[in-house]
C-alpha positions as CSV (number, residue, x, y, z in Angstrom):
1,M,0.0,0.0,0.0
2,K,3.0,2.2,0.1
3,L,2.0,3.2,3.6
4,L,5.7,4.0,4.1
5,T,4.6,7.2,2.3
6,I,3.4,8.3,5.7
7,L,6.9,8.3,7.2
8,F,8.4,9.5,4.0
9,L,6.2,12.6,3.8
10,S,6.8,13.4,7.4
11,T,10.5,13.5,6.9
12,F,11.3,14.1,3.2
13,I,11.9,17.8,3.8
14,S,14.7,16.9,6.2
15,Q,16.0,14.0,4.1
16,T,16.1,16.1,0.9
17,F,17.4,19.3,2.4
18,G,19.5,17.6,4.9
19,A,21.6,16.3,2.1
20,S,22.3,19.8,0.9
21,Q,25.7,21.5,1.0
22,K,27.0,23.3,4.0
23,S,27.2,27.0,3.9
24,P,30.1,27.8,1.5
25,E,33.5,28.8,2.9
26,K,34.7,32.3,2.4
27,K,37.1,31.1,-0.3
28,A,34.3,29.7,-2.4
29,V,33.5,31.2,-5.8
30,R,29.8,30.6,-5.4
31,K,27.8,33.6,-4.2
32,V,25.8,33.4,-1.1
33,A,22.6,35.3,-0.8
34,S,22.2,37.6,2.2
35,L,20.0,35.3,4.3
36,G,18.3,36.2,7.5
37,P,16.8,33.9,10.1
38,S,13.8,31.9,8.8
39,K,10.4,33.2,10.1
40,Y,9.1,29.6,9.9
41,T,11.6,27.9,12.2
42,E,10.1,29.2,15.4
43,Q,6.6,28.2,14.3
44,I,7.8,24.6,13.7
45,L,9.7,24.5,17.0
46,N,6.5,25.6,18.8
47,F,4.3,22.8,17.6
48,R,2.3,21.6,20.6
49,S,-0.5,19.7,18.9
50,T,-1.6,18.3,15.6
51,Q,-3.8,21.4,15.2
52,D,-0.6,23.5,15.2
53,V,0.8,21.4,12.3
54,S,-2.5,21.9,10.4
55,K,-2.4,25.7,11.1
56,F,1.2,25.9,9.9
57,L,0.3,24.2,6.6
58,G,-2.9,26.1,6.2
59,Q,-1.2,29.5,6.3
60,F,0.2,28.8,2.8
61,K,-3.2,29.0,1.1
62,G,-2.4,32.5,0.1
63,A,0.5,33.9,-1.9
64,A,4.0,33.4,-0.3
65,D,6.2,36.5,-0.2
66,D,9.5,34.6,0.1
67,T,11.2,31.5,-1.5
68,E,11.1,29.4,1.6
69,G,7.4,30.1,2.0
70,A,6.8,29.3,-1.6
71,V,8.4,25.9,-1.2
72,Y,6.3,25.1,1.9
73,K,3.2,26.3,0.0
74,A,4.1,23.9,-2.9
75,L,4.3,21.0,-0.4
76,S,1.3,22.0,1.7
77,G,-1.4,20.6,-0.6
78,P,-0.4,16.9,-0.4
79,L,0.6,17.2,3.3
80,L,-2.9,18.6,4.2
81,A,-4.5,15.8,2.3
82,L,-2.5,13.2,4.2
83,K,-3.6,14.3,7.7
84,G,-4.5,11.1,9.6
85,I,-3.7,8.9,6.7
86,Y,-2.6,6.0,8.8
87,W,-5.9,6.0,10.8
88,R,-7.9,6.3,7.6
89,A,-6.1,3.3,6.1
90,N,-6.0,1.3,9.3
91,K,-9.2,-0.7,8.7
92,I,-7.6,-2.1,5.5
93,V,-4.1,-2.6,7.0
94,S,-5.5,-4.4,10.1
95,R,-7.0,-7.1,7.9
96,V,-3.5,-8.1,6.6
97,K,-1.9,-9.3,9.9
98,L,1.6,-9.5,8.6
99,L,1.5,-5.9,7.2
100,D,-0.4,-4.7,10.3
101,N,2.2,-6.2,12.7
102,T,5.1,-4.8,10.7
103,I,3.8,-1.3,10.7
104,D,2.6,-1.5,14.3
105,S,6.1,-2.6,15.4
106,S,7.8,0.1,13.4
107,L,5.5,2.8,14.8
108,N,5.9,1.6,18.4
109,R,9.7,1.6,18.1
110,Y,9.5,5.2,16.6
111,Y,7.1,6.4,19.3
112,S,9.2,4.8,22.1
113,N,12.1,7.1,21.3
114,F,10.1,10.3,21.5
115,D,11.5,11.0,25.0
116,I,14.9,11.8,23.4
117,R,13.5,13.8,20.4
118,P,12.6,17.5,20.4
119,S,9.1,18.3,21.7
120,H,7.7,19.3,18.3
121,I,8.5,16.0,16.5
122,P,5.7,13.9,18.2
123,H,3.1,16.3,17.0
124,I,4.3,16.0,13.4
125,A,4.1,12.2,13.7
126,N,0.7,12.4,15.3
127,Y,-0.5,14.5,12.4
128,F,-0.2,11.5,10.1
129,V,-1.4,8.8,12.4
130,S,-4.2,10.4,14.5
131,K,-7.9,10.0,14.0
132,S,-9.2,11.9,11.0
133,K,-12.3,12.0,8.7
134,G,-13.2,9.3,6.2
135,Q,-11.8,5.8,6.9
136,F,-11.2,3.6,3.8
137,N,-13.2,0.4,3.9
138,K,-11.6,-1.2,0.8
139,V,-8.3,-1.0,-0.9
140,S,-10.1,0.6,-3.9
141,D,-11.2,3.5,-1.6
142,F,-7.6,4.4,-1.0
143,Q,-6.8,3.9,-4.7
144,N,-9.6,6.2,-5.7
145,F,-8.4,8.8,-3.2
146,S,-4.9,8.5,-4.6
147,T,-5.8,9.0,-8.3
148,S,-8.6,11.6,-7.8
149,K,-6.9,13.7,-5.1
150,L,-3.4,12.8,-4.0
151,V,-1.8,12.4,-7.5
152,P,-3.2,15.7,-8.8
153,L,-2.1,17.5,-5.6
154,I,1.5,16.2,-6.1
155,G,1.3,17.3,-9.7
156,R,0.4,20.8,-8.6
157,S,3.3,20.7,-6.1
158,I,5.7,19.9,-8.9
159,D,4.3,22.7,-11.0
160,S,4.8,25.1,-8.2
161,L,8.4,24.0,-7.7
162,D,8.9,24.4,-11.4
163,K,7.9,28.1,-11.2
164,I,10.4,28.7,-8.3
165,I,13.2,26.8,-10.2
166,E,12.5,28.7,-13.4
167,A,12.6,32.0,-11.6
168,K,15.8,31.3,-9.7
169,K,17.9,29.0,-12.0
170,N,19.6,31.8,-13.9
171,D,20.6,33.9,-10.9
172,E,24.2,34.9,-11.1
173,G,26.5,32.8,-9.0
174,N,23.7,30.4,-8.0
175,P,23.1,31.9,-4.6
176,A,21.4,29.9,-1.8
177,L,17.6,30.3,-1.9
178,F,17.2,30.0,1.9
179,Q,18.6,28.2,4.9
180,L,17.3,25.2,6.7
181,D,17.8,25.3,10.5
182,L,18.8,21.9,11.8
183,A,17.0,22.7,15.0
184,T,13.7,21.9,13.1
185,I,15.1,18.3,12.8
186,Y,17.2,17.8,15.9
187,G,15.8,20.4,18.3
188,E,17.5,23.5,19.9
189,K,19.4,21.6,22.6
190,R,20.9,19.1,20.2
191,V,22.2,21.7,17.7
192,E,23.9,23.5,20.6
193,N,26.3,20.5,20.7
194,L,27.3,20.7,17.0
195,I,31.1,20.5,16.6
196,N,30.9,23.1,13.9
197,K,28.3,25.7,14.9
198,K,28.2,27.0,11.3
199,S,26.8,23.7,10.0
200,R,23.5,24.4,11.9
201,Y,22.2,26.2,8.8
202,L,22.1,24.3,5.6
203,D,21.9,26.3,2.4
204,I,19.2,25.2,0.0
205,Y,19.9,25.6,-3.7
206,V,17.9,25.2,-7.0
207,S,19.4,21.7,-7.3
208,D,17.8,20.7,-4.0
209,L,14.4,21.7,-5.4
210,V,15.0,19.7,-8.6
211,L,15.9,16.7,-6.4
212,L,12.7,17.2,-4.4
213,K,10.8,17.1,-7.7
214,G,12.4,13.7,-8.4
215,F,11.1,12.3,-5.1
216,L,7.6,13.7,-5.7
217,N,7.5,12.2,-9.2
218,D,8.6,8.8,-7.7
219,L,5.8,9.1,-5.2
220,R,3.0,9.8,-7.7
221,G,4.4,7.1,-10.0
222,S,4.1,4.6,-7.2
223,L,0.6,5.7,-6.4
224,A,-0.5,5.5,-10.0
225,Y,1.0,2.0,-10.4
226,F,-0.5,0.8,-7.2
227,S,-3.9,2.2,-8.1
228,S,-3.9,0.5,-11.5
229,Y,-4.6,-3.0,-10.1
230,N,-7.6,-4.6,-8.4
231,L,-6.5,-5.5,-4.9
232,N,-9.8,-5.8,-3.1
233,G,-9.9,-9.1,-1.3
234,I,-6.2,-9.5,-1.1
235,D,-6.5,-9.8,2.7
236,K,-8.8,-12.9,2.2
237,M,-6.3,-14.4,-0.2
238,I,-3.5,-13.9,2.3
239,S,-5.6,-15.5,5.1
240,V,-6.3,-18.5,2.9
241,F,-2.6,-18.8,2.0
242,R,-1.7,-18.7,5.7
243,G,-4.2,-21.5,6.2
244,Y,-2.5,-23.6,3.5
245,L,0.8,-23.0,5.2
246,V,-0.7,-24.2,8.6
247,L,-2.1,-27.3,6.9
248,G,1.4,-27.9,5.4
249,Q,2.9,-27.7,8.9
250,T,0.2,-30.1,10.2
251,K,1.0,-32.5,7.4
252,Q,4.7,-32.3,8.3
253,L,3.9,-33.0,12.0
254,F,1.9,-36.1,11.2
255,S,4.6,-37.3,8.7
256,R,7.1,-37.4,11.5
257,I,5.0,-40.0,13.3
258,K,5.5,-42.3,10.3
259,G,9.2,-42.3,10.8
260,K,12.3,-40.3,9.7
261,K,12.3,-41.5,6.1
262,K,8.7,-40.4,5.5
263,S,8.9,-37.1,7.4
264,M,8.5,-33.9,5.4
265,T,11.1,-31.2,5.5
266,N,10.1,-27.6,6.3
267,H,10.7,-26.7,2.6
268,Q,8.3,-29.4,1.5
269,S,5.6,-28.2,3.8
270,V,5.9,-24.6,2.6
271,Q,6.0,-25.7,-1.0
272,H,2.8,-27.7,-0.4
273,G,1.1,-24.4,0.7
274,K,2.4,-22.4,-2.2
275,T,1.3,-24.8,-4.9
276,K,-2.2,-25.2,-3.3
277,M,-2.6,-21.4,-3.3
278,L,-1.4,-21.1,-6.9
279,K,-4.0,-23.6,-8.0
280,L,-6.7,-21.7,-6.3
281,L,-5.6,-18.4,-7.8
282,K,-5.4,-19.8,-11.3
283,R,-8.9,-21.4,-11.2
284,G,-10.3,-17.9,-11.9
285,F,-13.7,-17.9,-10.1
286,L,-12.7,-17.0,-6.5
287,Y,-10.1,-14.5,-7.4
288,K,-11.2,-13.5,-10.9
289,K,-10.6,-9.8,-10.5
290,L,-7.6,-9.9,-8.1
291,F,-4.4,-8.6,-9.7
292,T,-6.3,-7.5,-12.8
293,L,-6.1,-3.9,-14.3
294,R,-8.7,-1.5,-13.0
295,N,-10.4,0.9,-15.4
296,V,-8.7,4.0,-14.1
297,S,-7.7,6.6,-16.7
298,Y,-7.2,10.4,-16.6
299,G,-5.8,12.9,-19.0
300,G,-6.4,10.5,-21.9
301,K,-4.2,7.7,-20.5
302,H,-4.4,4.8,-18.2
303,A,-2.9,5.2,-14.8
304,L,-0.3,2.6,-15.7
305,Q,1.0,4.7,-18.6
306,W,1.1,7.7,-16.3
307,S,3.0,5.7,-13.8
308,R,5.9,5.1,-16.3
309,E,6.0,8.7,-17.3
310,Y,6.2,9.8,-13.6
311,F,9.0,7.3,-12.9
312,L,10.9,8.5,-15.9
313,K,10.5,12.2,-14.9
314,G,11.7,11.3,-11.4
315,V,14.9,9.7,-12.7
316,Q,15.5,12.6,-15.0
317,N,15.0,15.1,-12.2
318,K,17.6,13.3,-10.0
319,I,20.1,13.2,-12.9
320,A,19.6,16.9,-13.5
321,S,20.0,17.7,-9.8
322,I,23.2,15.7,-9.4
323,K,24.7,17.4,-12.5
324,M,23.8,20.8,-11.2
325,S,25.3,20.0,-7.8
326,N,28.5,18.6,-9.3
327,K,29.0,21.6,-11.5
328,N,28.4,24.1,-8.7
329,L,30.8,22.2,-6.4
330,E,33.5,22.0,-9.0
331,E,33.2,25.7,-9.4
332,S,33.2,26.5,-5.7
333,Q,35.2,23.5,-4.4
334,V,32.8,23.3,-1.4
335,K,33.1,20.0,0.5
336,R,30.1,17.8,1.3
337,S,29.1,17.6,5.0
338,R,31.4,15.3,7.0
339,R,28.5,13.5,8.7
340,F,27.9,11.7,5.4
341,E,31.5,10.6,5.4
342,I,31.8,11.5,1.8
343,Q,34.5,13.9,0.5
344,S,32.4,15.7,-2.1
345,F,29.3,15.5,-4.2
346,N,31.4,14.8,-7.2
347,N,33.0,11.7,-5.8
348,F,29.7,10.5,-4.2
349,F,27.4,10.8,-7.3
350,K,29.5,9.1,-10.0
351,L,28.1,5.7,-9.2
352,S,24.6,7.1,-8.6
353,L,24.6,8.8,-12.0
354,K,25.6,5.5,-13.6
355,H,22.7,3.6,-12.1
356,L,20.2,6.5,-12.7
357,K,21.1,6.6,-16.3
358,L,20.6,2.8,-16.6
359,K,17.1,3.3,-15.0
360,E,16.4,6.1,-17.4
361,E,17.2,4.0,-20.4
362,L,15.2,1.1,-19.1
363,L,12.1,3.3,-18.7
364,K,12.5,4.9,-22.1
365,G,12.1,1.6,-24.0
366,P,13.7,-1.6,-25.2
367,M,17.4,-1.8,-24.6
368,V,20.3,-4.2,-24.1
369,V,21.8,-4.5,-20.6
370,H,25.4,-5.7,-20.6
371,D,27.0,-7.8,-18.0
372,R,29.7,-6.0,-16.1
373,L,32.0,-9.0,-15.9
374,F,31.3,-11.4,-18.8
375,T,30.5,-10.8,-22.5
376,E,26.8,-11.5,-21.9
377,N,23.8,-9.2,-22.4
378,V,20.1,-9.2,-21.7
379,K,17.4,-7.7,-23.9
380,V,14.9,-5.8,-21.7
381,N,11.7,-4.1,-22.5
382,T,10.2,-2.6,-19.4
383,T,7.6,-0.7,-21.4
384,A,5.8,-4.0,-21.8
385,L,4.9,-3.8,-18.1
386,F,3.2,-0.4,-18.5
387,N,1.2,-1.4,-21.6
388,P,-2.5,-1.7,-20.5
389,N,-3.3,-3.7,-23.7
390,N,-0.7,-6.4,-22.8
391,P,-2.8,-9.5,-21.8
392,Y,-0.2,-10.5,-19.2
393,V,-0.3,-7.0,-17.7
394,K,-4.1,-7.0,-17.8
395,D,-4.0,-10.0,-15.4
396,L,-0.8,-10.6,-13.5
397,K,-2.1,-14.1,-12.5
398,K,-1.3,-15.1,-16.1
399,L,2.4,-14.7,-15.3
400,M,2.1,-17.0,-12.3
401,P,3.2,-20.7,-12.8
402,N,0.6,-23.4,-13.5
403,A,0.5,-26.7,-11.8
404,N,2.3,-28.4,-14.7
405,N,5.1,-25.9,-14.3
406,F,6.4,-27.9,-11.3
407,Q,8.2,-31.2,-11.4
408,V,9.1,-33.6,-8.6
409,R,12.8,-33.7,-7.9
410,K,15.2,-34.8,-5.2
411,H,17.6,-32.7,-3.2
412,N,21.2,-33.4,-4.0
413,F,22.0,-33.5,-0.3
414,Q,18.8,-35.4,0.7
415,Q,18.2,-38.1,-2.0
416,D,15.1,-39.5,-0.2
417,K,13.4,-36.1,0.1
418,K,11.4,-35.3,-3.0
419,I,10.3,-31.7,-3.6
420,K,8.3,-29.9,-6.3
421,V,10.6,-27.5,-8.2
422,K,9.5,-24.7,-10.6
423,T,10.6,-25.7,-14.0
424,G,8.7,-23.3,-16.2
425,L,6.3,-20.4,-16.6
426,P,3.3,-19.7,-18.8
427,S,5.2,-16.8,-20.3
428,L,8.9,-17.3,-20.6
429,D,9.5,-13.7,-21.6
430,L,7.4,-12.5,-18.7
431,G,4.8,-10.8,-20.9
432,G,7.4,-9.3,-23.2
433,L,9.7,-7.9,-20.4
434,L,12.6,-10.2,-21.5
435,P,12.1,-10.8,-25.2
436,G,13.8,-13.7,-26.9
437,V,14.0,-16.1,-24.0
438,K,14.0,-19.7,-25.2
439,N,13.8,-21.8,-22.0
440,F,13.3,-21.5,-18.3
441,G,17.0,-22.1,-17.6
442,E,17.9,-19.1,-19.8
443,L,15.3,-17.0,-18.0
444,K,16.8,-17.8,-14.6
445,R,20.3,-16.9,-15.9
446,K,19.0,-13.6,-17.3
447,K,17.4,-12.8,-14.0
448,F,20.7,-13.4,-12.3
449,L,22.6,-11.2,-14.7
450,L,20.1,-8.3,-14.3
451,I,20.0,-8.4,-10.5
452,Q,23.4,-9.6,-9.5
453,R,25.6,-8.2,-12.3
454,A,23.8,-5.2,-13.8
455,G,22.2,-4.1,-10.5
456,V,19.0,-2.9,-12.1
457,G,17.6,-2.4,-8.5
458,F,14.1,-2.0,-7.2
459,P,11.4,-2.3,-8.4
460,L,12.4,-4.4,-11.5
461,A,14.5,-6.8,-9.3
462,T,11.4,-7.3,-7.1
463,F,9.2,-8.0,-10.1
464,L,11.7,-10.6,-11.4
465,T,12.1,-12.2,-7.9
466,V,8.3,-12.6,-7.4
467,F,7.7,-14.5,-10.7
468,I,10.9,-16.4,-11.3
């Protein structure tokens, strides 16, 4: 459900701006604007309730008279819409026990450390998790909220940031736009203990706003992709699957009574549950709509097609931001903050640029990914996954293995323990993602080359891992 969005949105300002450059040294060529203290810092430090957070964001409904205020104004739309988002989604989350327990544990660990955090931070966290209006009863309720409200609001935020960037990008010497006070992240008492008192204020540049655009495009791309598929009833499917796993464990227990030779291994019992669930999913009548494309289009395109465009823009924003940062740092020779243990932006981002450019090419269309060690390559066409007319994309269950895609084999280290091993898939090219694959062995090898050698990263690596 991408509910990690909650924590991301509560901290992305600090994560994005916290990675900014320190205030330039006197020797730097780069010009520094004459920056005074932020009028918003004291407001943030004085948060004493979730209402204070709402009031802070609500003040930006009118025109902002400074750059920092304009940035907050750009972000305020999605943040206001996300008030109490965890509570609103809790009815859905609580039905999936594994997800519910994971999020619950994470939030409890986070809240248990509030005694060592500045007093305003708990109220920011409570803003996203406290009771609010309009609980979602089904996954589709959250999906409709995402496509009808949240995605458009993020789009307006990006448009607003574009206007700021356009107005400031040609300023002579690339001066800092405003300064972020680390007290808003760590609190007044903590920043008093900074080794370098000057590092309390981080200069925010145009490149930081471009990077922020990249994160926002990633977010709306994820929401658009998530909202493209029917997921109503996934909680029931997971419950049935857990039941099959329990039955497999029971079968394993009774097999031990028959003797050591006939006893099932843990892998056999789990595999028993997996194959049972796959058969049930592939029958079609109980889970006919699950994992199928929803009819959700806007602006003349399906949400799935928009998702690809947003992801591509996000990658391109990050590339542009890194290039701007590198150029400015080469001109000014300003060093990156020591707390990241990196000498400079230029040294740090060489590898990142390489991977971002790979992701950009993957999202643009068919390409050949070369192995970094051997003279092997893989043809990849990620656009197939974003084509709403692709029959395998229309129903992801078609990519899942059939019962006849498993064969009984023996372990090399346990000759008397037979297991069912996946030996094929209904679509060897994964719906056109890996064109030209001739057999299942080649498919597994190409997956290995993409993930281990080429390092295509998330989410393509996750997609490959799920189905192969």
